[in-house]
N, C-alpha and C positions, 0 to 999 in steps of 0.2 A: 504494499500499499504506499502511495506517495502522498506527501503532505499537500502538494498542490492539487490533488484530486478533490480535496474537501475544503481547503483554505480559500475563502473568497478573495479574489484579487482586489475587490473593491472594499474589503473590510480589513484594511491594514493601516495602523496608525503608529507613526514613529515618534510621537510626542504626546503621550498620555498626560493630561493635566491634573488628573485626580490624585489625591494623596491618601485616600481611605479605600479599603478593600471593596466595600459595596459600591462606592462611586466609580471605581475602576471597572467593575462588572457592568454597571449601568453604561459606561462609556463604550464598552466593547459590544454590548447588546445593541446599542444605538447604531453602532457601525454595521451590524448585520441587518438592522432595519433599513438603513440608508442604501445598503447594497442590494436590497430586494430579497434577501435570503429568508427574512422573517417579517411577518406582517406586524405593523405598528400596534394593532389591537391586542397582540399577544405579549407586549413589552412587559407589563407588570407580572403576569403569570410566569414568564420565563425568568425574570429577575428573582422572583420568589423561589422558583425550582433551584437556581444556581445558589442562592443563599441558604437554602435548606440543605443542599449538598455540603456547603462550607461548614455548617453547623455540625455535621457529622465528623468532621476533621478537615483542617486546612488542606487545600489543593496546591499550596506552595511546597514544592518538593525539595527546596534547598538550592544553593549555588545560583541564587538570584532569579529562579524560575517559578512561575505559577501556571497551573493548567486548570483554571475553573472549568467545570464540566457538569452537564446535566442531561437527563433524558426528558423529552418533552413531546407532546402531540402538537407542538407548534411547528414542527419540521417533518418532512417526509424523507429527507436524507440527511446524512451527516454533514454539518456545516461548521466552519470555524472562522474566528476573527483573530488577528494578531496585534498585539500592542507592545510599544516599548515606553518605559518611563526613564527619563533622564535622572531624576531625583531619587527614584526607588520608592517603594510602597511597603509599609508594614502589612504583610499578608498572613501573619502568624505562621511563618515558615518554620519547618521542622528544625532547621539549623539556626534560627533566630536572626537570620540576615534579611535584609530588604529584598524585594522582588523587583526585577527590572524588565524581564521578558515575560510576556503573557500570551498564552494560546487559550482561547475560549472555545470550547467544543459544545455543540448541541447535537444530540442524536435522537432519532425517533424512539419512542418508548420500547418498541419491540425488537430493537437492533443491538443486542449485546456484542456480537462479533465485531462489526465495524467499529463500534464505540472503543472496545478494548484494544483493537489493533491500532487505532488512531492514537490513543493514549500511549501505547507501548512504542510506536514509531517516534512520537514526538520526544518521549522521555530518552529513548536510545540516541537520537540525533543530539539532544541538548546535553548529553554526558560528555560530549567532545568540547573541551574548553576552548579550542580555537573557533569552532563554530559558534559557540555562545558569544565569545569576545567579538567576532566579526559581525554578528547580528546586532550586538549592542551599539556598534559604530554607524549603523545604517541611518541615513538622514532622510530617506524617502521610500515610498512603497515599491518603486522599481528595484532599488538595491536589496530590499528584503526579498522580493520575488526571485531576483537573480540568485542570491545566496542559497535559498531554500531549494530552488530548482537545481542548482549544481549539486547540492548534497543528495537530493532525490535521485538524480542521475547516476551517482556513484555508489549509493548504498541501498540497493534494492534487495 
């Protein structure tokens, strides 16, 4: 599974303004609405699902990475948004560090397979320090797409 199969090219933000967990999630959900991947009428329900998942345990996996995710009937296929924070956000990370790189995933309720594969794929790629560091230097959506596409092409 390649990240660019589910990451919306129109849902990439390289300068997240939010400084709180819930606000980052709202900002990324709004990206998915603007990109046309999620209907605006589902915004509150989706944010509620994502925050309910966070209540079970933080999706910040350490090393500056957070992968907020939820299953929802708001989507009929796996979709993702990507965001970068220059300042970092306290996302209750397992290692106590701030999160800078965000992948927000939304999967249909009945799709365990693709959802788990996507989480595993993103986690695997982000274990690579060079990849993380390169992503963090991106200034626009085109550079994010280029870097992710290059990784997708070499690590299938």
